[in-house]
N, C-alpha and C positions, 0 to 999 in steps of 0.2 A: 693403574692398578697399584699398587703400592709397593711395597717392598719388592716385589718381583712382578707385580701384576699391574693392571692399568690403574690410573691415578686414584680412583675412588669409585664407589658405587654411585652412579648418577642418581640423584634423588629428585623426584617430582612429587608435588602435592596437588590435590584438586583445588577447585575454586574456594571451597570452604576451608578457612584456616584452622578449623577445629580438628581436622584430620592430622594426626601426628606424623611428621616426616620421620624417616629413619634416623638413627643416631650414629655417632662415630663408633667404629669397632673398638672393642675395649682392650685388646691385648697388643703388646709391643712385640717386635720381632727380635728374638734373642740370637738368632743365627744369621749367617750370611746367606740370604735366600737366593742370591743370583748365582750360586755355585762358583763364586770368584773370591777366594780367600787370599789375603796378602799376608805373608809372614811378618812377624814383628821385627826380625833382624834382616835387613835388606842385603842383597848380594853386594860384594865389594867392588866388582868390576863392571864396566860398561854403563854406568849410570852417571849422568851429568850432575855436577855439583849444583846445589841450590844457591840462589843469589842471597848474599848476606843482607842485602837491602830490601829483600822482599818483606812486606808487612807481616806482622805476626799472624794475622788472620789467614794468610795464605800458607804459612808454615805448618798449619794444622792438617794438611793433607796427609794421605797415607805415605808410608816409607817409600813406596814406589810411586814416583810422581807421574802424573798423566802427561806431563810435558815429554816424558820418554815415549809415551804412546804417539805423540805427534811426530816424533822422529822415527816412527816405524816400529816401536817396541810394544808388543802386545803380550800381556802377562796372564798366565794362568798357573795355578798351583799344581805340584805333583807330589807324590808320596816320597818318603825318604829313601825307599829302596825301589829301584827301577832297573832291571837288568838290561833293558834296551836303550837306556839313556845314561849319560855321564852325570854324576851327582856332584853338585857344588853346595855343601852345607845341606839345607833342606829343600833346595830347588834345583831344577835343571835349567841351564841357560843354553839355548840353542841359537847359535849365530849363523845367519844365512847371509853370505857375503855377495855383494854385487859383483858379478863376474865380468861386467862389461865396462864399468866406469873406471878409468885409470887416470883421467886428466884432472888437473886441479880446476875447481869451480870458484867463481868469484861471488861473494855475497853482497848485500846492499851497502855494506860499509867499506867495501873494497878489500876486505880480508879474504884470504884464500882458504877454502874448505878443502883440505887435502883428502885424497883417496889413495889408500895404500896400494902399492904395487902387488902386495900379497893378495889383494882382492882378486887378482887374475887367476889365482889357484882354484883348483876344483874344490867344491864343497866337501867332497869326501876326504880331502887332505886334512880337514880340521875336525874329524869325528871324535878323536881321542881327547881326553882331558889335557894331556901333555901338549898336543899341538895347539889347542885352544889357548893355553897360557903362553906358549911361545909366540903365537900370533899377537896376543895382547901386548907382550913385551916389545915386539917390533913396532906395533902401532903406537905405543906410548913413546918410544924412542924417536920415531919419525915425527911425532907431534911436537916433541921438544925441539927437534932440529928445525922445524918449520917456524918456530917462534910465533905460532898462532895463539892468540890469547883466548881462553875459553869464555864463551858468552855467558852472561848471567841473566839478569831480569829480561832484557831484550834479547832473547835467545836467537842466535844465528845458526845457519846450516853448518854443521861440523862433520867430522869423520863419522860420528854416530848416525848422521843422516843417510849415509850410504849403506847402513847395515840394518838388518831386521833381526830383532831378538825377542823372545817371548818366554814366559814361564807358564808351562802348560800342565794342567791336571793329567795325570797318567791315563785315566780312562778315556779322555778325549783327544789324546795325541794322535794326529794323523801324519803318516809318513809321505803321503802323496802330495797334498796341497796344504800348506800352512795357512792359518787364519791371520794373515798379515797383509800389509800394504807396502809396496815399494816405498820405503821412507825417502829414498833419494828423489822421489817425485813430489814430495810435500813442499811446495814452493812457498807457502805462507803458513806460519805457525800462529796459534792463538796468542802466544806471548809477544809477538812482534806488533806492538801497539800501533806503531806508525803506519804500517801497511794494512792491518786488519781491522782497526777500530775507527780511524779517521775516515769519514766518508763511507762508512759501512752501509751496505744495502739492507733494507728491511724486507720483510716478506712481501709487502705490497709492491716493492720494486721488482720482485721476481714475477709475481702474478697478482692481478687486481682482484680476481675472483676464481674460486676453484672450478667454475664452469668451463674455464679455458682448457681444462684437462678432460673434458667430457669424452672426446674421441679416444684418448689414451685409457681412461677408466673403463669405458665400454669394451675396449679390446681386451684388457686384462681380465675382466670378469667373464667374458666369453671364452677366452683361452683357458682360464682356470678350470672351467667345466670340462673342456676337452682333455686337459692334462690329467684330471682326476679320473675320467673315464678310461684313459689309456694307462693309468697307474704309473705315471712318470714321476720318478723320485730324484732324478739327476738335477743338481743345482744348476749346472751349465745349461742343460736343455730347457729347463723351466725359465731361466733368466733370458735366454735368447728368444724363447717363444713369446714371453709377455712383453718384451721390449721391441718386438718387431714393429717397424713403422714409427718408432719414436725418433724425433728429429733433433733432440738436444739432450745433454746430460740431465737437465732439469726434468724432461719428460721421462727419461730412463729411471731416474730416482723415483719419480712419481709412480711409475709402473711397479717398481719393487715394493714401494710403500703400500699401494692398493692391494697387491697380491698378498703381502704379509697380513694386512688387517682383515682380509676376507677369507683367508685359507688356513690360518693358524689360530687355534683356540688356546686360551690360557690353561696351563696344566695345574689345576688346583690340588690334586692329590700329590703331585710332585712338590708343590710349594709347602704342603702340610707334612711332607716327609713320609707319606703313605705309599709312595712308589718312587722309583728312581727318577731323578730330574733329567729331563731330556734337553741337552744343549747343543749337541753336534747337529749340523745342518741336515744330514741324511736322516737321523733319528727324528728330528722335528718334522721334516717333510713327510716321512712315512707315517708317523703317528698323527700328524695334523695338529699337534699341540706342543707346547713348551712353556718354560718359565721365561723371565725377562731375558736371561742370557741366550735362550734359544732364539728369540726374536732378533737380538742384537747381532749374534754371530751369523745368523742366516742372512741378515741384511749386509753384514760385512763381506761375506763370501759372494753374494750376488753382485755387489759393487765391484769386487775383485775381478769377477768374470768380465765385467764391462770396462775395466780399467778406470773406474771412478774412485777417487781417493775417499776412503771411509775409515773411521776408527770407532772402537767401542769405548764408551766412557762409563766409569763406575762412580757411584755416589749414593746419596740418600734421596729417597722419594717419599713424598707424603701420600702414601697410598694405603694398602691393606695394613690394618693394625695401627694406623697413625692415630695419635692422641694429641689434642691441642697442647702446644708448648713442649712437645716431647723433646727430651734431651738426647742429642746424638753424640755428645762428647765421649771419646774413648770407646766408641762402638764401631763395629764393622759396617761398611757400606752395605746397603740392602737392595740396590737396584742397578740396572745397566741400560744404557741407551746408546745412540749413535750420533756421530757428526759426519757430514759429507761436505766435500769441497766442490763448490759450483762457482765458476767464473773467478777463481782465485780467492774465494772467500768461504769460510766455514759456516755451515748451517746445521742446526740441531734437529733431531727427529726421534720420536719414541713410538715405534709400531706396536709395542706391547700395550701402551695406554690408548693408542688409537684404535685397537681392535675391539674393545668392549669393556664390560664391567664385571666385577666379581662380588657376589654376596657370600661372604665368608661364613655367615651363619647357616645358610642352606647348602654351602659348598657348590654353588652353581656359577657358571660363566654365561653371561649374556652378551652375544655379539651385538655391539652397538657402535657403529663407526663414529669416530670423533676426529673431525678435520683439524682441530686445533693443534694437535701434536705433529703435524706435518710442517716442518721448517718454521716453527714459531719464532718470534723475535726473542732474543736472549733475555731482554728486560722482563718479559712475562714468563718465560720458561723457568727462570730462577725462583719463582714463587713456589714451585712444587718439586724442582730438581736441583739438588746442590751437588756438584761434582766433587770428587775427592781432591782434584787439582783445581784450584780456583781459576787457573788460566782458561779452563774449559767453560767458565761462565760466559765467556765471549763478550764481556761488558767492559767499559772503560773503568768502572769503579766496582771491582769485585766485592761482594759482601762476605762477612765472616760466617762461620757455622752458627755462631750465637745469633746473628741477625737472621739467618735462615730459620732457626728454631722459633724466633719471635715474630716472624712475618705473618701477616694475616693469611689465613687459609682461604684460597680462592680456587674455584673449579674452572674448568674451561668455559663454562657458560658465562662466567663473569666477564670474560673478554669477548665471547661471541655476541653478547647482548650490548657491548659497548659501554660497560660500567667502569667507572673510575673511583678510586679510593680517595676520599677527602680527609676523614678522620675517624678513628685514630690510625696512626701509621703502623702500629704493632697490634698483634691480636689480643694482648692483655691490657685491660684498662680498669682503673679504680673509680668507684663512685665518689662524687663530690657532693656533700649535703644529701646523700642518699640517691643521687641521680647520675646517670652516665649517658652520653650521647654518641651515636654512630651516624655518620654522614657519608652518603655515596652520591656520585654524579652519574649522569647517563647522557649519551649522545643522541638518543632517540627516546620518545615517550615510552615509559615502562610502568608496569604495575608491580608493587612489592608487597610481600607479607613476611612474617617472621615466626620463629618458634623459640620459646624460652625454656631451657632445660636446666633445672637446679641439680647440681652434682650432689650425690649422696654416696654412702658406703656401698650400696647395692646398685640398683638401676637409677639412672637419672629420672627426675620427676618433671613431667611436662606441666608447665604452669600456664595459667590463663593469659591470653594476650592483653588482658586489661592492665597488666603490669608494664605495659609499654605504650607509648604514644607515637604512632607512625604518621608522618605527613609526607606527601608526595607531590612533586611539581613536575613540569616538563623537563626540568634540568637535573632532577635527582630526588633523593629521599633523605629524611631526617628522622631518626628513631631515638626517642627519649625513653630510657629504661628506669623504672622505679622498683627495684627489688623489694619484696615484702619483708624479708628477713635477711640477716647477714649470711654470707656464704659465697660460693663460686657458681657462676651461671654460664652456660654455653648459649650463645645467641646465634641461631642459624637464620640466614636471610635468603629469601627466595624471590624470584622475579620472573616476569613474562612480558611479551610485547603488550602495549596498551590496546584495549578493546579486543584482546584475544580471548577466545573461549577455551584455550588449551590449558594444560597443567602448568603450574609454577615449577621452575627449575631451581635447584639449590645453587647459589652463586658464591657464598662466602660464609665464614663463621668467625665469631669473636668470642672472647672470654671476659666476663665481667666479675670483678671481685667487689663485694659490698661488705664493708666493715661496720658501718653505722647506717642501718636502714632509716628512711624518712617516714615517720608516721603518716598514714594516709588512709582515707576511706576507700572502700571497694569501688572500682570503676566498672562500668558496663562493658561487656564484650562488644567488639566492633566487627561484625561479619563482612563489612565492606572495606576492610583492610586499613584504610588510612583516614586521618582526621583532616578537617578543613575541606576546601573545595577539591574535588578530584581534578587531576591534571587534564582530563578530557572535558571539563566543564565548558570551556570555550567552544569545543566542537558541538556541545549540546545547546549553545546559545547564551551562556552566562559569561558576562564580562568580568565581574568581580563581586565581592561580598563585603558586608559591613563588618564582619568579624573574621579574624585570622585563624591560625591553627592552634593558638593557645586556648586553654579552657576559659570559658566565660563565667564569672562569678556574679550571682544576683543576690541581693539582700532583700528585695521586695517580693520575691516569688513570681516575678514575671520576666520575660525575655523577648526581645524583638530582633529578628534576623531579616536583613534586607538583601536580596539578590538583584543585582543590576543586570538586565538582560539585553540582548541584541535583537530580540524578536519576541512576540507573545508566546508564552509557554504555559502548559498545564502543569500542575504540581500535586504530588502526594507526599505526605509526611509520615514519619515513624518516630514515636517518642517512647523511650525505654528507661525505666528505673526498676531497681530490684524489688521495690515494694508496690509498684504501680500496676494495677490490673490493665490488660490490653484494651478492654472496653472503655475504661475510664481514660486511658491514654489518648484515645481518639477525641475526647472532649477537652483536651488540653491545648489544642492548636486551632487557630483561625487564620486562614491565608487569604490575602488579597492579591489578585492577579491584574496587573496593569500592563500597558503597552511595553514599557521598558523597565519594569520593576515588579518584583514579587516581595510582599511583606508578610512575614510569618509572625503572628502573635502567639506566644507560648506561656502557659501557666505551669507553675511548679508546686504540686501539692505536698511534696515531701522534701526533707533535707537530703543532701548528698549529691551524687553525680548522676547526670542523665546523658543519654545519647540521643541526639536529634539528627535524623537522617532525612534528606530531601531527595525526591525523585522527580524528574521532569521529562516532558516530551513536547513536540511541536503542538501548538494550540489546535491547529487544523489537521494534524497528522493522525494516521491510523496506527502508528507504531506503538511499541511498549514503553513503559516508563523506565528510565535509567538513572542509577544513582549518580547524583551530581555533587554531593557533599555530605559530610558527617561532622557534627559539632559536639563538643563536650561541654556540658553546662553543670555548674556546681551551685546549688542553692544553700546559702549559709544563714540567711535571716528569716524574715517573715515568709510563711508559706500560704498558698491559696487554699481556702476552705473547699472541701470536696463538694459542698452544696453550691459553690459559686463557679464551677467549671462551665465551659461553653456548652450550649444546648446540644443534645444528640442530633445526629443526622445533618450536621452542618455541612453546607456545600463547600468544596475547595475554592469556590469563587465568592468570597465575602467582600462586601462593600462595592462601590462602583469601580468598574474596570473594563476589561476587554469586551465582556458580554454586554454590558450596558451601552458601550459605545457602538457596538455592532447593531444594537436595537435602536439606535438613534437617540438614546437618552444621554443628556449632557448636563453640565453645570450643576452638579449635586451640591446641596447645602452642607452635607456631611461627607467629606471625602474619605474618611476612615470607616472601617467596618464595625467599630465598637462605639456605641452611644450610651453614655451613663446619664441618668436623670434622677434628681433628688425629689422632684415633684410628681414623678410617675407619668409625665406627659412630654411629648416632643412632636415637632413637625419637621418632616423631611421633604425638601422640594427638589424638583428636576425640571429641565426643559425637555419637551418631547415634540416630535413632529405631529402634524395633524392626523396622519393615518395610523398612529400608534395608540393602542389602548393598554392601560396598565392596571393591574390588580395586585392586592397584597394579602398574604396569609400570615397570621400571628400564631405562634405555637410556644408552649411551655411544657416541660416534662411532667410536672405535678401541679395541679390546681386544688386549692382547699376551699370548700364551701362556696363555690362560685356558681351561681344559677344561670348566668348568661354564657353563651358561646363566645369564644375569643374573637370571632369575626366581627362582633358588635363593638369591639374596642379599636377598630381601625376605620377611618373615614377618608376617602379619596375625593379631592376637590380639584376640578379642571378649570383653569382660567386661561383662555387663549392658547399660548404655546407652553404653558406651565402647569405642572401638577403638584399638589401638596398631599403628602401622606401624613395624616394626623393619627397619633397613637395615644391612647389613654390606658395605662396598665392597671389592672385590678388588684394586683398583689406585688409585694416586693419579690425580687428574684431575677432570674436570667431568662430572656425570651429570644426566640428566633423570629425575625420578620423577613419573610420571603417575598420577593418581588417577581412578578411574571408579566410578560408583555406579549402582545400580538399585533399584527398589522391588519388592515382592512381586507387584505387578500388571503390571510391565513386564519382559519377558524379557531385553532387551539393556541392556548397560552404556553409560552416556554419560559423556563426559569432564567432570570438575568443576574440576580445576586441575592445574597443574604446579608441582613444586618443583625448584629448581636446587641440586644437592648438590656442594660443592667439597671434595674430599678431598686433604689434604696429607700423609697418613700414608705412610711408606715400608714399613710392615708390612702385608702384604696381609690383608684380612679373610677369614674362612672362610664358606662357604655355610651356609644353614639347612637343616634336614631337608626332604625333599619331603613335602608334605601331600596328603591325600586328602579325599574327601567327608565322612568321619567327623570331620574337623577342623572343628568348628562353634562356634557361639557358646558361650562359657563355658569352652572348652578353653584351658588355659594350660600352656605348656612352661616349667618352671623350669630343669631340667637334663636332658641337656646341650643347650646352645643351638646348638652347632655340628652341622652335618649330616655331618661327616666325623670318624670316631673313630680314635684310635690303636690299632694292633693289639697283641694280647697284653697288654692292660691292663684294669684294673677301671674301669668307668664307672658313676657313680651316676645313676639316672633318677629324676626327680621331675616329675609331671604331674598336672594336675587335668582330669578328664573327667566332666562332669555327666551323671548318668543311667547311668553304666557299672556293671555288676554284677561285671565282672572286667576287669582290664587286665594284659597280659603283653607280654614282649619275645620275639620269635620269630626265631631264627636256625637253627643246626643243631638246637638244642633250644629248648624253650619255658620261659621263666622268668616266673612270676607276680609282679606287684608287689603290695605291701601298702598298704591304705588306712589312713592315720593319722588322728588326731583332727581335723586341719585339712581333712579330705576331700581329701587329696593322696595319689596313688598313688606309692609310692617303692620302690626296691630297687637292688642293685648287680649289674651284668652284666659277665662276662668276655668280652673280644673275641678270645680266643686260638683260637677254632674256625676251621674251614676256610671258613665262610660270609663272603662279602664284603659282605653287607647284613644289617642288623638292622631288623626291622619292629616298630613299636609298634602293638598291636591291642587292641580292647576288645569285650566282649560286652555288648549292650544289652537282650537279651530272654531271659527264662527259657524261652521256648518253643522255642528253637533253641540249638544248640551252636556255631553259626558265630561267627567273630570278624570284626569290621570293622577294616580297616587304617586307622589314624589318620595315621601318618607313617612314613618310612623313613630309615635312617642308613647311611652307607657306611663301611666299615672300610678305612682307607688301607693301601696296599701289597698287600692280598690280591687286589685285582682283577688286578694284574699277575702275582702269583704263580700264580694259577689259569690 
């Protein structure tokens, strides 16, 4: 929360990226919100000297160094006038001396940490200001006599380690139990790099999974209910009750953490100054709420009851009121948290941020447990918590306050989802040639989305996602930003596990400054989040793609996308342009589905950018289609005429492919789904099994002055294991040729594929003769191929009819054809009679004189004459 509360309001967005995620809270914290003010002029006695070699970035800590806290010094402010306490300047210094230690102790370097014999005196002997100064004089003299050199950067245990002192706010002074830890027991200090940093244990070294605490957590939650029922407010009783059965200090700290996160709410009214801030343990327990110092001091006191070494740490937190790049220079710290010592090593925790989230706009606290802030690794904790004393960063290379200000804002979800930062390394980045790029890595497959907020004098403006190009792989994401105008933009990134149906979680935020925007056309929105193949494409059966994540530019008005598949897939496509009607968009795509490949042929009728999205499912599966990829296409040259789009109602299975193979149809003469003809004629051949029958249906959206039905312009010829589909197109334009097949055991025809026929011939084609049931396998018409004959002319007939005993042409008269050596029936027929139709018939049995009609021809002009 931020300045005194949990780290941030956890933000989630639904699947649709058009829903605006919440924004950063717009006000900064002007006051010290954790009730822990440090005076500008520090007290003159009892404070170790700073190391002259300490880097400048560490010297920017508060006047009261938190290294003093590591020596048992816990500091709180008091009023200038306090009748119950002795006043030194503006603060009261209360020294509580170790009454037991009187022997010298050896540190790691062999130096002796002296313990004054005066420490044997009673605490009451030093209640007066005079006695305190007298004691300090003795202490300083003994120290000089001991010739012990005062530690600097690598701070060692000194006489200060055997003393506890604090600066306490008057309203929170307790005379019975001080909020301190026996400093003489602090065996490892953060400043001791050799002992605390080298070989430091990580959180995973302590526990591999929070589930190991299930027994402890369940006990704490159950005990908490009983304690509330009994209205127990004693720190000692609560601590002893919730840690009952804990078998280690780690489990005891865990019990304290769970109790704090589930029993104390954040005090929003106290944070806003609408009520008194509650920080003392009893007040916090009784009210069930507190600000950050309430959490930290209660944690400190509970650890004291158990004898666990714990300290409070003050510093800056990127929480409530935080603004990107906020300047913390010369400002008071705004947050408090804790550090505990486990196994001789310090670990950090923030129960305030682990308890829940705050919406400062509605002044509401939402209890939402966050595991991340329980003993996080210092390298991740520093992203949101910067202690006043850089030693409490607990890292080998402490960062400066300036670096903390410029660090990328990351939420706990960033680490929970296993995300890593690739670039940029700081939150602020400038565009180059109008572009900026953000790259993140991930350890497991994730889905990403983003929000672009343009800063303004009033409220930030939520921009279209079309001003960013997001690409996602199994290893991470890449976001290219193209701001439309100059200015400052906040980029919020969201993520969720791949194939998840849950909400996206806010993971990090960047700030982009654009000085010179790059002129660009409007890009379409992408509701499917990322461009290129989805990282789950392989799970759907797609190996790779012919095009990558970059926009594809076409100057011809056409585009071809090839998906290489590991198994047969069904496909649906969506084609989007700002000026393209959805009904016309369906006529811009023709897809061919093969065993290990899907080819999408795309037409672009307008200039500008298009979004082309593909959805797939198993060819035989009953499941739903899933988005497999989204591609950005830019048309800059010639566009496709709207009258030359693909035919309506085109099947997703165009051209030969999986369906034709399953029907036994093979060896197509035309392997692609699109056939162009300048003569208006074409022949398509296949090999088919004996038990398969094929038929074809020709269709066109609009026909002009055509008296014949389109089925007259298709002729199927069977020869042994081969079939030829002959097509003669009556007009220029785009046609759909649908092929249907059935076997001898199935009565109905089923669709196997579509062809797109593009005719550019100005000479209309003529129809074929009408065929009848006697037109069967083996029948081949050589002449005449046209079904309409010129009147008063001689026409040569040549036809092969297997099994026929007699073949003749019947009009007003009957003319028999002769069988030649090639087993072809042939002869010449005069069309000058009065009959408008000539029928080609055959006799197949000697037992009857009946003739079976094979096909019929029309004599032009005679129909109207009659």
